[in-house]
C-alpha positions in Angstrom: -13.6 -9.8 166.5 -11.4 -11.9 168.7 -11.3 -10.6 172.2 -8.4 -12.3 174.0 -8.4 -10.7 177.5 -10.8 -8.8 179.8 -10.1 -7.8 183.6 -12.6 -7.3 185.7 -13.8 -3.6 185.4 -12.8 -1.4 188.2 -16.1 1.0 187.2 -19.6 0.0 187.3 -20.0 0.4 184.0 -19.8 -3.4 182.3 -19.8 -1.7 179.0 -16.5 -0.2 179.2 -13.6 -1.2 176.7 -11.3 -0.6 179.6 -9.2 -3.8 180.1 -9.9 -5.2 176.8 -7.5 -6.4 174.5 -8.5 -7.3 170.7 -6.8 -9.2 168.0 -8.7 -8.5 164.9 -8.7 -11.5 162.5 -9.8 -9.4 159.2 -9.6 -6.0 158.0 -13.1 -5.4 158.6 -12.3 -6.2 162.4 -9.5 -3.9 162.4 -11.4 -1.4 161.3 -13.9 -1.6 164.0 -11.3 -2.4 166.4 -9.8 1.4 165.5 -13.1 3.1 165.5 -14.0 1.9 169.2 -10.4 2.8 170.2 -10.9 6.2 168.5 -14.3 6.6 170.5 -12.6 5.3 173.6 -11.6 8.0 176.3 -8.3 6.7 177.5 -5.0 5.6 176.0 -4.9 2.4 174.2 -1.5 0.1 173.3 -1.3 -1.1 169.7 1.1 -3.8 169.0 2.7 -3.6 165.9 3.9 -6.5 163.4 7.5 -5.2 164.0 6.9 -6.1 168.0 7.0 -2.6 168.9 4.2 -1.0 171.0 2.7 2.2 170.8 0.8 3.5 174.0 -0.9 6.8 173.8 -4.4 8.4 173.2 -5.7 7.6 169.6 -7.2 10.9 168.3 -7.4 10.4 164.7 -7.7 7.7 161.7 -8.0 7.9 158.2 -10.0 4.8 156.6 -10.1 6.6 153.4 -6.7 6.5 152.2 -5.2 4.0 150.2 -3.2 2.7 153.1 -5.7 3.3 156.2 -3.7 4.7 159.3 -4.3 5.9 162.8 -2.7 8.6 165.0 -1.9 8.4 168.5 -0.1 11.0 171.2 2.1 8.8 172.7 2.3 8.4 176.4 5.2 10.7 177.6 6.7 11.6 174.3 6.1 15.0 172.1 4.3 14.9 169.0 2.2 12.4 167.2 2.8 8.8 165.6 0.7 7.6 162.6 0.5 3.9 162.4 -0.7 2.2 159.1 -3.7 -0.4 159.9 -1.7 -3.1 158.1 1.0 -3.1 160.8 -1.4 -3.1 163.8 -1.4 -7.0 165.4 -3.7 -5.9 168.4 -5.0 -3.1 170.4 -5.5 -3.0 174.1 -7.8 -0.7 176.3 -4.9 0.1 178.5 -5.7 3.4 180.3 -8.3 4.5 182.5 -11.6 4.7 180.7 -12.5 8.5 181.7 -15.8 8.6 180.4 -16.8 5.4 182.1 -19.9 6.0 184.5 -20.5 9.8 183.1 -23.6 8.9 181.7 -26.1 12.0 181.0 -28.1 10.6 184.1 -25.5 10.7 186.4 -24.4 14.2 185.3 -28.2 15.3 185.8 -28.2 13.5 189.3 -25.2 15.5 190.3 -26.2 19.0 189.5 -29.8 17.9 191.1 -27.7 16.9 194.4 -25.6 20.3 194.3 -28.9 22.7 193.6 -30.4 21.2 196.6 -27.6 21.6 198.7 -27.1 24.9 197.5 -31.0 25.6 198.5 -30.6 24.1 201.6 -27.5 26.6 202.2 -29.4 29.4 201.1 -32.5 28.7 203.4 -30.2 28.4 206.4 -28.5 31.5 206.2 -32.1 32.9 205.5 -33.2 31.4 208.9 -30.2 33.0 210.8 -31.1 36.4 209.1 -34.6 35.9 210.5 -36.1 36.1 206.9 -37.7 32.6 207.2 
């Protein structure tokens, strides 16, 4: 897949697609780009052969259809928009990747920190009451 552009990520997760622009050179690369956009937790901008751009959250795709399509919740618009794969020129990962840096390990560390803080608070309150 041809990656045309990638800005420096603002997050520590260097695996994030945020800021990348892909111009697929084949149907297989397009299918891969759509799958990545489907898994992405932010908005994408799809440029169509007509010159139109569709910005929004890609929430569904139908690869098995005779003419494969993707579906987007367009940013700032009600409803959904269906786009044929054949009409896609490029896909840019333009929205903030809300899942970036939110690994299982980060969640566990945060929860452990919260539990320690709660335990310290309970112990401090018990000392105040003379129980410790």
